[in-house]
C-alpha positions as CSV (number, residue, x, y, z in Angstrom):
1,M,0.0,0.0,0.0
2,L,1.2,3.5,-0.9
3,E,-0.2,6.3,1.2
4,V,0.5,9.9,0.2
5,R,-0.3,12.3,3.0
6,H,-0.5,16.1,2.8
7,L,2.2,16.2,0.1
8,T,3.4,19.7,-0.7
9,K,6.2,20.8,-3.0
10,I,7.5,24.4,-3.3
11,Y,10.3,25.0,-5.7
12,D,13.2,27.4,-4.9
13,D,11.7,30.1,-7.1
14,G,8.5,30.0,-5.0
15,T,6.4,28.0,-7.3
16,Q,4.0,25.8,-5.4
17,A,3.7,22.7,-7.5
18,L,1.8,20.5,-5.0
19,K,-0.6,21.7,-2.3
20,D,-1.6,19.3,0.5
21,V,-2.2,16.3,-1.7
22,S,-3.4,13.1,-0.1
23,F,-4.4,9.7,-1.6
24,S,-3.8,6.0,-1.3
25,V,-2.9,3.3,-3.8
26,P,-3.5,-0.4,-2.9
27,D,-0.9,-2.9,-4.0
28,G,-1.6,-4.1,-7.6
29,E,-3.6,-1.1,-8.6
30,F,-3.3,0.6,-12.0
31,M,-3.8,4.2,-10.9
32,V,-3.8,7.0,-13.5
33,V,-3.1,10.6,-12.8
34,I,-4.9,13.2,-15.0
35,G,-4.6,16.9,-15.4
36,L,-3.2,19.5,-17.7
37,S,0.5,20.3,-18.1
38,G,1.3,22.4,-15.0
39,S,-1.1,20.6,-12.7
40,G,1.7,18.9,-10.7
41,K,1.6,15.3,-12.1
42,S,5.3,15.0,-12.9
43,T,6.3,16.7,-9.6
44,M,4.1,14.3,-7.7
45,L,5.7,11.2,-9.3
46,R,9.2,12.5,-8.8
47,C,8.5,13.2,-5.2
48,I,7.2,9.6,-4.7
49,N,10.5,8.1,-5.9
50,R,12.6,11.0,-4.4
51,L,14.0,12.3,-7.6
52,I,13.1,15.5,-6.0
53,D,12.5,16.1,-2.3
54,P,9.0,17.1,-1.0
55,T,8.7,20.3,1.0
56,E,6.2,18.7,3.4
57,G,4.2,15.6,3.8
58,E,4.6,11.8,4.1
59,I,5.0,9.1,1.4
60,I,4.3,5.9,3.2
61,W,5.1,2.7,1.3
62,D,4.9,-0.7,3.0
63,G,4.9,1.2,6.3
64,V,8.1,3.2,5.6
65,D,8.0,7.0,5.0
66,L,10.1,7.4,1.8
67,A,10.2,11.2,2.4
68,Q,12.4,10.6,5.4
69,L,14.9,8.1,3.9
70,K,18.5,9.0,3.2
71,G,21.7,7.3,2.0
72,D,21.6,3.6,1.7
73,D,18.1,3.3,3.1
74,L,16.8,5.5,0.2
75,R,18.9,3.7,-2.3
76,N,17.5,0.3,-1.2
77,A,13.9,1.6,-1.3
78,R,14.3,3.1,-4.8
79,R,15.5,-0.2,-6.2
80,K,11.9,-1.4,-6.0
81,I,10.4,1.7,-7.8
82,G,10.8,1.7,-11.6
83,M,10.5,4.9,-13.5
84,I,9.4,5.4,-17.1
85,F,9.9,8.9,-18.8
86,Q,8.0,10.7,-21.5
87,H,11.1,11.3,-23.6
88,F,12.6,7.8,-22.9
89,N,15.8,9.1,-21.2
90,L,18.1,6.7,-23.1
91,V,21.7,7.2,-23.9
92,K,21.1,7.4,-27.6
93,R,24.6,6.5,-28.7
94,S,24.8,3.4,-26.6
95,H,23.5,-0.1,-27.4
96,V,20.0,-1.0,-26.4
97,L,21.4,-3.7,-24.1
98,T,23.6,-1.2,-22.3
99,N,20.6,1.1,-21.7
100,V,18.6,-1.8,-20.3
101,L,21.5,-2.8,-18.0
102,T,21.5,0.6,-16.4
103,G,18.4,-0.5,-14.6
104,R,20.7,-2.6,-12.4
105,L,22.8,0.3,-11.1
106,G,21.0,0.2,-7.8
107,Y,22.2,-3.4,-7.3
108,T,25.9,-3.0,-8.2
109,S,28.8,-1.2,-6.5
110,S,29.5,2.4,-7.3
111,W,32.9,1.4,-8.9
112,N,31.3,-1.2,-11.2
113,S,28.5,1.2,-12.1
114,L,31.1,3.8,-13.1
115,L,32.9,1.3,-15.3
116,G,29.7,-0.1,-16.7
117,R,30.6,-3.6,-15.5
118,F,27.6,-6.0,-15.2
119,S,27.5,-9.7,-14.4
120,S,26.6,-12.4,-16.9
121,Q,23.5,-12.9,-14.9
122,D,22.5,-9.3,-15.3
123,K,23.1,-9.5,-19.1
124,E,21.0,-12.6,-19.3
125,K,18.3,-10.8,-17.3
126,A,18.4,-7.9,-19.7
127,L,18.0,-10.1,-22.7
128,V,15.0,-11.8,-21.1
129,A,13.4,-8.4,-20.5
130,L,14.0,-7.3,-24.1
131,K,12.4,-10.6,-25.3
132,R,9.4,-10.0,-23.1
133,L,9.0,-6.5,-24.6
134,G,9.3,-7.9,-28.1
135,I,12.5,-6.2,-29.1
136,L,15.2,-8.8,-28.4
137,E,16.4,-8.5,-32.0
138,Q,17.3,-4.8,-31.3
139,A,19.6,-5.6,-28.4
140,Y,22.9,-4.6,-30.1
141,K,21.6,-1.6,-32.1
142,R,22.2,1.9,-31.0
143,A,19.2,3.4,-29.1
144,D,18.8,6.2,-31.6
145,E,18.3,3.7,-34.5
146,L,15.0,2.6,-32.9
147,S,11.5,4.1,-33.4
148,G,9.9,6.1,-30.7
149,G,7.7,3.1,-29.7
150,Q,10.7,0.8,-29.6
151,Q,12.7,3.3,-27.5
152,Q,9.9,3.4,-24.9
153,R,9.9,-0.4,-24.8
154,V,13.6,-0.1,-24.0
155,G,12.6,2.2,-21.2
156,V,10.1,-0.3,-19.8
157,A,12.7,-3.1,-20.0
158,R,15.2,-0.9,-18.1
159,A,12.6,-0.4,-15.4
160,L,12.0,-4.2,-15.2
161,M,15.7,-4.7,-14.4
162,Q,15.1,-3.3,-11.0
163,D,12.7,-6.1,-10.1
164,P,10.2,-3.3,-9.1
165,K,7.1,-3.7,-7.0
166,M,5.9,-0.4,-8.3
167,I,6.4,1.5,-11.6
168,L,5.9,5.2,-12.0
169,A,5.2,6.2,-15.6
170,D,5.4,10.0,-16.4
171,E,3.4,10.6,-19.6
172,P,4.9,7.5,-21.2
173,V,2.9,7.8,-24.4
174,A,2.7,11.5,-24.9
175,S,5.4,11.4,-27.7
176,L,3.7,8.5,-29.5
177,D,0.9,8.2,-32.0
178,P,-2.4,6.6,-30.9
179,V,-1.6,3.1,-32.1
180,L,1.9,3.0,-30.5
181,A,0.3,4.6,-27.3
182,H,-2.0,1.6,-26.9
183,S,0.9,-0.8,-27.6
184,I,3.0,0.7,-24.7
185,M,-0.1,0.8,-22.4
186,Q,-0.8,-2.8,-23.1
187,Y,2.8,-3.7,-22.0
188,L,2.2,-1.8,-18.8
189,E,-1.1,-3.5,-18.3
190,M,0.6,-6.9,-18.8
191,L,3.1,-6.1,-16.0
192,N,0.3,-4.9,-13.8
193,K,-1.8,-8.0,-14.3
194,E,0.8,-10.8,-14.7
195,D,3.4,-9.6,-12.2
196,G,1.1,-7.7,-9.8
197,M,3.1,-4.5,-10.1
198,T,1.5,-1.4,-8.9
199,M,1.3,1.2,-11.7
200,I,1.0,4.9,-11.3
201,C,0.8,6.5,-14.7
202,S,0.1,10.1,-15.7
203,L,-1.9,10.5,-18.9
204,H,-3.7,13.3,-20.9
205,Y,-6.1,11.2,-22.9
206,L,-9.3,10.1,-21.2
207,D,-9.9,7.2,-23.6
208,L,-6.6,5.6,-22.5
209,V,-7.5,6.4,-18.8
210,Q,-10.9,4.6,-19.1
211,R,-9.3,1.6,-21.0
212,Y,-6.4,0.9,-18.7
213,S,-6.9,2.4,-15.2
214,T,-8.4,0.7,-12.2
215,S,-8.5,4.1,-10.3
216,V,-8.0,7.7,-11.1
217,I,-7.0,10.9,-9.4
218,G,-7.1,14.4,-11.0
219,L,-4.8,17.3,-10.2
220,K,-5.3,21.0,-11.0
221,D,-2.9,23.7,-10.0
222,G,-1.2,21.3,-7.6
223,E,-4.4,20.3,-5.8
224,L,-6.3,17.1,-5.8
225,V,-9.6,17.8,-7.4
226,Y,-10.9,14.4,-8.4
227,E,-10.8,10.7,-7.3
228,G,-12.7,7.8,-8.9
229,G,-12.6,4.6,-10.7
230,K,-12.7,3.8,-14.4
231,D,-16.5,3.7,-14.4
232,D,-16.5,7.1,-12.8
233,I,-14.4,8.4,-15.7
234,L,-16.8,7.0,-18.2
235,A,-19.7,8.8,-16.4
236,M,-17.7,12.0,-15.8
237,T,-20.0,15.1,-16.0
238,D,-19.0,18.3,-17.9
239,E,-18.8,20.0,-14.5
240,Q,-16.2,17.5,-13.2
241,F,-14.3,17.6,-16.5
242,K,-14.0,21.4,-16.4
243,N,-13.1,21.3,-12.7
244,I,-10.0,19.3,-13.8
245,Y,-9.2,20.9,-17.1
246,G,-10.6,24.4,-16.8
247,E,-13.6,26.2,-18.0
248,E,-12.2,26.6,-21.6
249,A,-11.6,22.9,-22.0
250,E,-13.8,21.0,-24.4
251,R,-14.4,17.4,-25.1
252,V,-13.9,16.3,-28.7
253,G,-16.9,14.2,-29.7
254,S,-19.1,12.5,-27.1
255,G,-18.1,10.7,-23.9
256,L,-14.4,9.8,-24.1
257,E,-13.9,9.7,-27.9
258,G,-10.7,11.6,-28.6
259,N,-10.6,13.6,-25.4
260,L,-9.9,17.3,-24.7
261,Q,-8.8,20.5,-26.3
262,A,-6.8,22.4,-23.7
263,N,-3.3,23.5,-22.9
264,A,-1.6,25.0,-19.9
265,G,2.0,26.0,-19.2
266,G,3.9,25.8,-15.9
267,V,5.4,23.0,-13.8
268,A,4.2,19.6,-14.9
């Protein structure tokens, strides 16, 4: 169980990205976070795995407050939290296999990490991950030779190398066309259902939210403004929609067909 309690993040320039956000995620859930760019989605995910430090609040995971961990304790906790990024975050000039192996950095010594030394067991594990993601034949290609969808699958394989109990996916399909977006989401759904991994995934498009989520929260200007399940998303009223996306937001088509027309700047 993940419990986020009164999470607040104020950046050095005074921007308040999160304001007293509280919610819980049972183990094995596929929770989706919705909201415009600037709503605080990325900040929240990065606080959960401590890529950035929260200003206030608690992040209780399996009874431990991640917000208070330091040093080896934090390193050990983060081993079990995979991260998938919107723009893939690959070393483009390195082989796909090398990129996947970096997911083991939390399990090897600092010296071996610096030299890029990995065990034969780790290399075999990486090949198994690539096979599971359907791109084993790409293992020895440079990452920048792959399509966007293939690069994101490398990112998923890299996260798998951590043996994670939870994966945080920050707009993982925002750079992909609709067909590839569904392909990546199906891989995440597979890991959620087959491996029991908890998924917390930020998304813009409500059709993807309704298709893949088991629960949903909505952020607006750093505040939690919506909580529900996939059936609640399907039945979302115009008032609820505008409360998340703003008064000028419009649905394209009826229900969840296509989604929204709205943009906002600021801290994501």
